[in-house]
C-alpha positions as CSV (number, residue, x, y, z in Angstrom):
1,M,4.1,11.4,-2.0
2,S,3.7,14.7,0.4
3,V,7.7,13.6,1.1
4,G,8.6,14.1,-2.5
5,I,7.0,17.5,-2.7
6,I,9.0,18.6,0.4
7,D,12.3,17.5,-0.5
8,A,11.6,19.4,-3.5
9,Y,10.7,22.6,-2.1
10,F,13.2,22.6,-0.1
11,V,16.5,20.9,-2.6
12,G,15.0,24.2,-4.8
13,Q,16.0,26.9,-2.6
14,L,19.7,25.5,-2.8
15,G,19.7,26.3,-6.7
16,A,19.0,24.9,-10.1
17,S,21.3,22.6,-10.6
18,E,19.9,20.7,-7.1
19,L,17.1,20.8,-8.1
20,A,17.6,19.1,-11.4
21,A,19.6,16.3,-9.6
22,I,16.5,15.3,-7.9
23,S,14.6,15.3,-10.9
24,F,17.3,12.9,-12.4
25,I,16.6,10.9,-8.7
26,F,13.0,11.3,-8.9
27,P,11.7,8.6,-11.4
28,V,14.6,6.2,-10.3
29,I,13.7,6.2,-6.7
30,T,10.3,5.7,-7.7
31,A,10.8,2.6,-9.3
32,L,12.5,1.5,-6.6
33,Q,9.9,2.1,-4.1
34,S,7.7,1.1,-6.4
35,L,8.7,-2.2,-6.3
36,G,8.4,-2.1,-2.5
37,V,4.5,-1.3,-3.2
38,G,4.6,-4.7,-5.2
39,V,5.8,-6.5,-2.5
40,M,3.3,-5.3,0.0
41,V,0.8,-6.0,-2.8
42,G,1.6,-9.2,-3.0
43,I,1.0,-9.9,0.7
44,N,-1.5,-8.0,0.5
45,S,-3.3,-10.4,-2.1
46,V,-2.3,-13.8,-0.2
47,V,-3.1,-12.6,2.8
48,S,-6.3,-11.2,1.9
49,R,-7.4,-14.5,0.5
50,A,-6.5,-16.9,2.9
51,L,-8.5,-14.8,5.1
52,G,-11.4,-14.9,2.9
53,E,-11.3,-18.1,2.6
54,G,-11.0,-19.3,6.8
55,D,-7.5,-20.1,6.4
56,D,-5.9,-18.1,9.7
57,E,-2.9,-20.3,10.4
58,R,-2.2,-19.4,6.4
59,A,-2.3,-16.1,6.7
60,L,-0.4,-16.0,9.4
61,A,2.1,-17.8,8.0
62,R,2.0,-15.6,4.5
63,A,2.1,-12.6,6.4
64,N,5.6,-13.1,8.5
65,L,6.6,-14.8,4.9
66,G,6.2,-11.6,3.2
67,M,7.7,-9.5,5.6
68,A,10.8,-11.4,5.9
69,L,10.6,-11.5,1.7
70,G,10.6,-7.4,1.8
71,L,13.8,-7.3,4.4
72,V,16.0,-9.8,2.0
73,A,14.7,-8.0,-1.5
74,G,15.5,-4.5,0.2
75,L,18.8,-6.2,1.3
76,A,19.6,-7.1,-2.3
77,L,18.0,-4.3,-4.5
78,G,20.4,-1.9,-2.2
79,L,23.4,-3.2,-2.7
80,S,22.8,-3.6,-6.2
81,L,22.1,-0.2,-6.3
82,F,24.9,1.4,-4.5
83,L,27.0,-0.8,-7.0
84,L,25.5,0.9,-10.4
85,R,24.0,4.2,-9.0
86,Q,26.9,6.3,-11.0
87,P,26.3,4.0,-14.3
88,L,22.7,4.6,-14.2
89,F,22.9,8.2,-14.1
90,E,25.5,8.2,-16.6
91,L,23.0,6.6,-18.8
92,M,20.5,9.0,-18.5
93,Q,22.7,11.7,-19.7
94,A,23.3,13.6,-16.4
95,E,25.3,16.1,-16.7
96,D,28.8,16.0,-14.7
97,D,27.9,19.3,-12.8
98,V,24.8,17.3,-11.6
99,L,26.8,13.7,-11.2
100,P,28.2,14.3,-7.6
101,L,24.8,15.9,-6.1
102,I,22.9,12.7,-7.7
103,D,25.6,10.9,-5.4
104,D,24.9,12.8,-2.6
105,Y,21.7,11.7,-2.4
106,M,22.1,7.9,-3.7
107,A,24.7,6.4,-1.7
108,P,23.3,7.2,1.8
109,Y,20.0,5.9,0.3
110,A,20.8,2.7,-1.6
111,L,22.1,1.5,2.3
112,G,18.9,2.7,3.8
113,F,16.6,0.8,1.0
114,P,16.4,-2.0,2.9
115,L,14.5,0.0,5.9
116,M,12.0,0.9,3.1
117,M,11.2,-2.6,1.8
118,T,10.8,-3.8,5.7
119,M,8.3,-1.0,5.9
120,M,6.2,-1.9,2.6
121,G,6.2,-5.5,4.0
122,M,4.7,-5.2,7.1
123,N,2.3,-2.6,5.8
124,G,0.7,-5.1,3.2
125,V,0.3,-7.3,6.4
126,L,-1.6,-4.4,8.1
127,R,-3.9,-3.7,4.4
128,G,-4.5,-7.6,3.9
129,Q,-6.5,-8.1,6.9
130,G,-8.2,-4.6,6.5
131,A,-6.2,-2.7,9.1
132,A,-6.6,0.7,6.8
133,K,-6.4,2.9,9.9
134,A,-2.9,1.5,10.9
135,N,-2.0,1.2,7.4
136,T,-2.2,4.8,7.6
137,A,-0.6,5.6,10.5
138,V,2.7,4.2,10.2
139,L,3.1,6.0,6.6
140,I,2.0,9.5,8.4
141,V,4.3,8.6,11.1
142,Y,6.8,8.4,8.4
143,S,6.1,11.5,6.2
144,I,5.9,13.9,9.8
145,A,9.0,12.7,10.6
146,N,10.5,13.0,6.9
147,W,8.8,16.8,7.2
148,I,10.7,17.8,10.3
149,L,13.6,16.2,9.4
150,D,14.2,17.7,5.7
151,P,14.8,21.7,6.8
152,L,17.0,20.6,9.5
153,L,19.1,17.9,7.4
154,I,18.8,20.0,3.8
155,T,19.2,23.8,4.5
156,G,19.9,23.5,8.1
157,M,18.0,25.4,11.5
158,F,18.5,26.2,14.6
159,G,22.4,26.3,14.2
160,I,22.8,23.2,12.7
161,E,24.3,23.0,9.4
162,G,22.5,21.6,6.5
163,F,24.4,18.2,4.3
164,G,22.3,19.8,1.1
165,V,21.2,17.3,-1.4
166,A,22.2,14.4,1.0
167,G,20.0,15.8,3.8
168,A,17.2,14.5,1.9
169,A,18.2,10.9,1.9
170,Y,19.1,11.2,5.4
171,A,15.7,12.8,6.4
172,T,14.2,10.0,4.4
173,I,16.2,6.7,5.8
174,G,15.3,8.4,9.2
175,G,11.4,8.4,8.5
176,W,12.1,4.9,7.2
177,A,13.4,3.8,10.9
178,I,10.8,5.8,12.6
179,A,7.6,4.0,10.9
180,I,9.4,0.7,11.2
181,C,9.1,0.9,15.0
182,V,5.1,1.9,14.6
183,A,5.3,-0.9,12.4
184,F,6.1,-3.3,14.5
185,W,4.0,-1.8,17.3
186,L,0.6,-2.0,15.3
187,L,1.4,-5.3,14.1
188,G,1.2,-6.6,17.8
189,R,-2.3,-5.1,17.9
190,Y,-3.6,-7.3,15.3
191,N,-4.7,-10.8,14.3
192,L,-1.7,-11.0,12.0
193,P,1.2,-9.9,14.8
194,F,5.0,-10.4,13.7
195,K,5.4,-14.1,14.7
196,P,8.6,-15.5,12.7
197,A,7.8,-19.3,14.4
198,A,4.5,-19.1,12.1
199,M,6.8,-19.7,9.6
200,T,8.1,-23.3,10.1
201,A,4.2,-24.2,10.3
202,C,4.1,-24.1,6.5
203,N,5.7,-25.1,3.4
204,W,8.2,-22.4,2.4
205,K,7.8,-23.2,-1.4
206,T,4.3,-23.4,-1.5
207,Q,3.8,-19.8,0.3
208,L,6.4,-17.8,-1.2
209,G,5.9,-19.1,-4.2
210,A,2.1,-17.6,-4.0
211,I,3.4,-14.8,-2.9
212,G,5.7,-14.1,-5.5
213,R,3.0,-15.2,-8.3
214,V,1.8,-11.9,-7.3
215,A,4.2,-10.0,-5.8
216,G,7.1,-10.2,-8.8
217,P,4.4,-9.1,-11.3
218,A,3.2,-6.5,-9.6
219,A,6.5,-5.2,-8.1
220,F,7.4,-4.5,-12.2
221,T,3.9,-3.5,-12.6
222,N,4.2,-0.7,-10.4
223,S,7.8,-0.1,-11.3
224,I,7.7,0.1,-15.4
225,N,5.4,3.8,-15.1
226,P,8.4,5.4,-13.1
227,A,11.1,3.5,-15.4
228,G,9.1,4.9,-18.4
229,L,9.6,8.5,-16.8
230,A,13.4,7.6,-16.6
231,I,13.3,7.6,-20.2
232,L,11.8,10.3,-21.0
233,T,13.8,12.3,-18.4
234,S,16.9,10.9,-20.3
235,F,15.1,12.6,-23.8
236,L,14.6,15.5,-21.9
237,A,18.1,15.7,-20.8
238,A,19.1,16.1,-24.4
239,E,17.2,19.4,-24.6
240,S,18.2,21.4,-21.3
241,Q,19.1,20.9,-18.1
242,A,16.0,23.3,-17.0
243,A,13.5,21.2,-19.2
244,V,14.9,18.3,-16.8
245,A,13.9,20.3,-13.3
246,G,10.9,21.3,-15.0
247,F,9.6,17.9,-15.8
248,G,10.8,16.6,-12.2
249,A,8.8,20.1,-10.1
250,G,6.0,18.9,-12.5
251,G,6.1,15.1,-11.3
252,R,6.5,15.7,-8.0
253,L,3.5,17.5,-8.1
254,Q,1.2,15.3,-10.1
255,S,2.5,12.4,-7.7
256,F,1.2,14.3,-4.9
257,A,-2.0,15.2,-6.8
258,V,-3.1,11.5,-7.8
259,V,-2.8,10.2,-3.6
260,P,-6.3,9.4,-3.7
261,L,-6.1,7.1,-6.7
262,L,-2.7,5.4,-5.1
263,A,-4.9,5.2,-2.2
264,L,-7.5,3.4,-3.9
265,S,-5.1,1.4,-6.0
266,G,-4.2,0.0,-2.9
267,S,-7.1,-0.4,-0.8
268,I,-9.1,-2.1,-3.9
269,G,-7.2,-5.0,-3.3
270,A,-8.0,-6.5,0.0
271,I,-12.2,-5.7,-0.8
272,V,-11.6,-7.6,-4.1
273,G,-9.4,-9.7,-3.0
274,Q,-11.7,-11.1,0.0
275,N,-14.7,-11.3,-1.5
276,W,-13.1,-12.8,-4.0
277,G,-11.6,-15.4,-2.2
278,A,-15.5,-15.8,-0.8
279,G,-17.0,-16.6,-3.7
280,Q,-18.8,-12.8,-3.4
281,H,-17.9,-11.6,-6.9
282,D,-20.7,-9.2,-8.0
283,R,-19.4,-7.2,-4.7
284,A,-16.3,-7.6,-6.4
285,R,-17.3,-5.7,-9.1
286,L,-19.7,-3.2,-7.9
287,A,-16.5,-2.2,-5.6
288,L,-13.8,-1.9,-8.7
289,W,-17.3,-0.2,-10.8
290,Q,-17.5,2.7,-8.2
291,A,-14.0,3.0,-7.9
292,G,-13.4,3.3,-11.6
293,L,-16.4,5.9,-11.7
294,F,-14.3,7.8,-8.7
295,A,-10.8,8.1,-10.5
296,I,-12.6,9.4,-13.6
297,G,-14.3,12.5,-11.6
298,Y,-11.4,12.8,-9.2
299,G,-8.5,12.6,-11.9
300,L,-10.7,14.9,-14.0
301,A,-11.3,17.8,-10.8
302,A,-7.4,17.3,-10.4
303,A,-6.5,18.3,-13.4
304,L,-8.8,21.5,-13.8
305,V,-7.3,22.7,-10.4
306,L,-3.5,22.0,-11.6
307,Y,-4.1,23.4,-14.9
308,S,-5.8,26.9,-13.7
309,A,-2.9,27.4,-11.0
310,R,-0.3,26.2,-12.9
311,G,1.8,29.1,-13.0
312,W,1.3,29.4,-8.7
313,F,2.5,25.8,-8.3
314,A,5.5,25.7,-10.3
315,G,6.7,28.7,-8.6
316,L,6.7,26.9,-5.6
317,F,9.8,25.2,-6.5
318,S,12.1,27.7,-8.5
319,E,12.4,31.4,-9.3
320,D,14.3,30.3,-12.5
321,A,12.3,31.3,-15.3
322,Q,13.8,28.6,-18.1
323,V,12.4,26.1,-15.3
324,L,9.2,27.8,-14.8
325,D,8.1,28.0,-18.2
326,A,9.1,24.0,-18.3
327,T,7.1,23.5,-15.2
328,V,4.1,25.3,-16.5
329,A,4.4,23.5,-20.1
330,Y,4.0,20.1,-18.7
331,L,1.2,21.1,-16.1
332,A,-0.7,22.1,-19.2
333,I,-0.8,19.3,-21.1
334,S,-0.1,16.0,-18.9
335,V,-2.6,16.6,-16.1
336,W,-5.8,16.1,-18.3
337,G,-4.5,12.1,-18.3
338,Y,-5.0,12.0,-14.6
339,A,-8.7,10.1,-14.8
340,G,-7.0,7.7,-17.3
341,Y,-4.0,6.6,-15.2
342,G,-6.9,6.7,-12.2
343,V,-8.5,3.8,-14.0
344,L,-5.6,2.2,-15.0
345,I,-4.2,1.4,-11.3
346,V,-7.4,0.8,-9.9
347,V,-7.6,-2.0,-12.3
348,N,-4.4,-3.2,-11.9
349,G,-5.1,-3.7,-8.2
350,A,-8.2,-5.9,-8.6
351,L,-6.1,-8.1,-10.6
352,N,-3.3,-8.4,-8.5
353,A,-6.1,-9.5,-6.0
354,I,-7.5,-12.4,-8.0
355,D,-4.3,-13.8,-9.3
356,R,-4.3,-12.1,-12.4
357,A,-0.6,-10.4,-12.0
358,S,0.8,-11.1,-14.7
359,T,-2.2,-9.4,-16.8
360,A,-2.0,-6.0,-15.0
361,L,2.0,-6.3,-15.5
362,A,1.7,-7.0,-19.5
363,L,-0.9,-4.1,-19.5
364,S,1.4,-1.3,-17.5
365,I,4.6,-3.1,-20.3
366,T,2.6,-2.3,-23.3
367,R,1.3,1.2,-22.0
368,V,4.8,2.1,-21.5
369,L,6.7,0.8,-24.4
370,L,4.6,0.7,-26.8
371,V,2.6,3.9,-26.1
372,M,4.9,6.5,-24.1
373,V,8.4,5.9,-25.4
374,P,8.2,5.3,-29.0
375,I,5.6,8.8,-29.3
376,A,8.2,10.7,-27.5
377,W,10.9,9.5,-29.5
378,F,9.7,9.7,-32.3
379,A,8.1,13.3,-32.1
380,R,10.4,14.7,-30.2
381,A,12.3,15.7,-33.2
382,I,9.0,18.0,-34.4
383,L,7.6,19.1,-31.0
384,G,10.4,19.5,-28.8
385,T,10.2,19.0,-25.5
386,Q,6.7,19.0,-26.0
387,A,6.9,15.6,-27.4
388,V,7.3,13.9,-23.8
389,Y,4.6,15.6,-22.7
390,I,2.1,14.7,-25.5
391,A,3.6,11.0,-25.2
392,E,2.6,10.7,-21.2
393,L,-1.2,12.2,-21.6
394,A,-1.7,9.5,-24.4
395,A,0.2,7.1,-22.8
396,N,-2.5,7.3,-19.7
397,L,-5.4,7.8,-21.9
398,L,-4.8,4.6,-23.9
399,G,-3.6,3.1,-20.5
400,G,-7.4,3.7,-19.2
401,L,-8.8,2.6,-21.9
402,A,-7.1,-0.8,-22.0
403,A,-7.9,-1.1,-18.2
404,A,-11.6,-1.1,-18.2
405,A,-11.7,-3.0,-21.5
406,I,-9.6,-6.1,-19.6
407,A,-11.3,-5.4,-16.2
408,W,-14.7,-6.0,-18.1
409,W,-13.3,-9.5,-20.1
410,V,-11.9,-10.7,-16.9
411,L,-13.9,-10.0,-13.7
412,W,-17.1,-9.4,-16.1
413,R,-17.4,-12.2,-18.6
414,G,-14.5,-13.9,-17.9
415,A,-15.5,-14.8,-15.0
416,D,-18.9,-15.7,-15.9
417,T,-18.0,-17.9,-18.5
418,D,-15.8,-19.8,-16.0
419,A,-18.8,-20.0,-14.0
420,E,-20.8,-21.6,-16.8
421,A,-18.5,-24.0,-17.8
422,S,-18.4,-25.4,-14.2
423,V,-22.4,-26.1,-14.0
424,Q,-22.0,-27.9,-17.3
425,R,-18.7,-30.0,-15.8
426,A,-21.4,-30.8,-13.0
């Protein structure tokens, strides 16, 4: 997430149009990256459950199939994105002077996208076997590489001429490539290395089906929120370019602020998955309960910080008065939904881990299509741009409450009911 902040900082120095361009891009690439997170979550889920059941051979086969799936999915998605990039942003109502800037970024990004999916597949294998430090190392290497390349490739330094908005895409692709090299090396130091021969010792259809049952819904679960934000961006585009730029800058701050919550939602999968697979349901429940409490506490604390210093944060990205006003207005409202959003994504991580990915997907779709988008659509005639901010806040708060109720129903009441039924059958 720091990559998004650094990108916005250096691109914002180029001008308001360039900042608006990456504000249009932000929800789209977040949705695409969320598909990668879904693949990672799917691999994490099936690998952790196989290890919890004591089947190391099946875990190795699933790990390597998962990495191969990440690469193939990346190739397909990257090609589709390259071909559809212009109609997509025209649909989002990007203005004519912004569209060429968007294309400068999206063309190389689409061609490099398979690298991101490959990196996510490897991280899924590392997470599934509890190699949290190794997973962290891969992401830190990617981030640091991007931090170093951004000023060189966007604005230019040391006599090197920058590429403008396109430079942000080149920096991201370079970070992915370096991170993949590190991931290959780290995999060899753990119990589930990159070993393509392991794929021949299993039933591909069965194992890919196991991964797909979680990865497919999890990918859409993670991408539905940024897809909703893309719709909100199109609503704001009808208001002004400054509103889009402010929304994009605020969104990148939000993405960085909720990093601990995203990390928690990712790590809860391995913990719940291994304990659930081993029949230790009480430990899985305790982990989820504590994670939920942390999400509420941290979400409120992060909201207070951003709200209190919203003017200073807004000034990091632009000196344009209209953009500043839009960013401040967004942060004044949206931040109070962080706690609910944290509960939502933590519960989704647990549901994915116990093979209830379809439930997590239904929750996310309902939150976006029945709450976020309708509120923004119907209220914008009265409230203008604030309708979008209120819609996001309502979606996060109601989504968090619904997630907590579903977690209780599935992991507490539902699991206890299943156990009683098994005893009666016996």
